[in-house]
N, C-alpha and C positions, 0 to 999 in steps of 0.2 A: 658575707657578700657574696661568694662563689655558688654557696648553697641555695641562696635566694635566686639568682641568676640560673642556676641548673633547673631550680621548683619551676621558674619561668617559663625557662624552655621546655621541660617538659609537656608541663601545659599548653605549651603552644601546638607542640607536636600532638597533643591528643583530638585538640580544635581541628588542626588542619587537616589530619587524616579522618577526620571523622566528617568533616567540609568534603574530601575526596570520594569517602566511601558513598557518600550520601548522591554526589553526583553520578556516579557509577550507577547507582540505584535508579534514578532518574532516569538514566539515559537507556538501561536494561528493560523496564517496564516500556517508554516510551517506544523505543525498539520492537518489544512484543506487541504492543498495541498496534503498529504500524505492519507487522509482519501477519497479525489475526484478520487485519481487516483485507491486507494486500496479498496473500497469499499466493492464489494463482499468478500474478503481478512478478514476484518476487523469485517464484517456481521458474517461471519461465525465461527469467533474465539470466538468473542464477545456473538453473538444471538441478535434476534429484539426482543423477550418474553420477561416475567417481570421477569426472572432470569438474561437476560443482564442488566435491569434497576436496580436491586439490585446491579450486580457486579459493576457498573457505580457508582451508589450513595458510595457502600463503597471503592471505589477509592475514588472519592473526599473527604469525610470523611477524609482518610489516610494523602493525599495531605497536608491536613490542620491540621492535629495535629501533624503529625510525621515529615512532611519537615522543617517549615510548610514552603509552598508555594502556590502560585495560582492556583487556577483551572479552572482558563478564559482557558488557553488552551487546554483541553479536550473536549471544548462543542462543535466545529463543527464534534467530532464522534458522541454525540448525537443528534445532529442535523439532521446528515445524516442518521440515523438509527431510529429515532423515530418521528421526524419531530420536528421543532423550538418549538411549544407549550411543547408538553411532555418534551421537554430537557430543559425547562425554571425550570418548577415544580421540574424535576428531581434535576435540580442543587440548586436549593432554598433548599431543603431537604436536602440533602448533606452538602452544606457550613452552613446551618443552624445548624445541627446538631454537625458537624465536630468542628466549633468556640462554642458553648457550653460547647465540651468536652474539648477543648483546655481552657475556660475562669476557669472552674470547676478545672482543673488540676493546673492551676495558682493560683486558691484562696485557693485550699485545701492544697497545698503541696509546694508554694512559691516558691522563686528564686532557690532553690537547685536543684528541678526539671526540674522547666521549662530550666534553661540552656543548657540542655541537648537537650532539640528538637529545640529551638533557641539562637541566637547570642544575648549577652546581649550588643551588641554595636549598633544591630538592635532594640531592645527592647527597650534601652535609647533614639533612635533619631525618635522612633513612639512617645514614651512618651510625649515628646514635643510638639506633634500635639493635646494632649487630654485636653480643658478645665477643671475646676472644677465645671462651670457652666455651666447649661442645658444639662446635659449628655445627656441623653437619645436623645436629636435630634443632639446632636453632635455626636454620635454615628452612627444616620442613615447617617448623611453627611460623617460620616471615610469611613464605608462600601462603599460608592459611587466611592471614590477617593483614598483607599489605595489597589492596585491590589496584595501585598502581605500578607498574611494572620499571620503577626505577631498580628494584633491588639488586638484579642481573648485574649492572653495570658499579655500585655498589661493593658487591663480593667481587666482582672481577679488580678492582681499583685497591679496596684496602685488607682484600682476606687473604691468608696464604693457603685455603682452601683449593685441592687440586681438583679439574676440569673434569676427572670422571666423579669423584665425589659428588659436585654441585650436579652433576649429571644424574644423580641416581636420586639426591637430594629435592631437586625439583620433579622430578615427577613423584615421589611418595607426597610432596606438601601441595602441586596442583592436583592430583586427583581428587581429593575429595571435594574439591571447590568445585571440580568440572563436572562431578556427578550431582550434586545437589543443585548446581543452576544449571545446569542442562534439563533437570526435570522440573523445576520448576518453570523453566523459559516454556514447557508447555501447557502450564496451567493457566485455566482463566484468569484474567487480571486482579479480579477480588484476591482468591488465593494466592496472588503472586505478592500481593503488597505486604498481606500479612506473612507471607515465609519469610521475605525481603526485610520486613519489621524487625523479626527475630534474629536474620543474620546481622543486622547493624549493630543490634546488643550484644551479641557475640563480638563481633568486629571491637566493639568498644572496650570490652573487658578483655578482650586478647590482648589491645593496644597497652591499656591499664598495666597488666598483667607483666608485660614484658617490660615496661617503662620500670618500676616497681624491680625487677629482677637484676636489670641494667645498674640502677641506682645499687643496691646490696653488691654487687660485684666490685663496682666503685668504691665502695666503702670500704672493703677489704683488703684493698690495695695501701 
C-alpha cells in the first residue's frame, strides 16, 4: 500500500512539475512577444543604463523571495535591453541573491515565517525531490530542473548544508539556465518555441531521473 502511495505521489509530482514548467514557458513567450513589439516603450520605462540593470536585478530578487516564482519570464526583457550575455550575468546575480535570502529566512525563522511566502503543499512536494546524500551536487542539479523557486525555502528548512556551500551550488546550478534562456530570449518567437519545447523535454527527463534516484535511495534504507 505504501509503495502504491509513493508511486502515485511521484506521478503527481511529475504532472504538477510539468504544468508549472509549461506555465513558465508560456509566460516567457508572452513577455518576449510584448518586448519585441513594444521594445521602445519598455526601454524608456526601465532604461538601458546601470539604473535599469539595478531595477531588473531587484525585480528578480523580489520575485524569488516574496512570491516565490520563477524569474525566467523576465529574461527576454533583459536580453533585448542589454544583450543576452549581460542579461545572463544580471540574472545570475539576482537569482543567487534572492535564493540566498530565501534560504536564510527559512534557516533563521523556520516554517512560521516561510509559510507566509510559500504554500506548504509546494514545499512538501519539492522536499521529496531533495536527497540527503551528495547534497551539494543535488542542489546544482535541482537548480537546473526546478523552474519555481520554492527550492531555497525547502533547503533552508530541511537540509543541513551550510549557507556558503549553498551559495556556490546555487551559482553553478543557475548559470546554465541563465545563459541558455538569455540567449533564447533574444531569438524570434518561432525559434523560441522550438528551443523551449526542447527545454521542456529536458526538464521532464531530469525530473524523472531525480524521482527514480530518490526512490532507489529510499529503497536502500
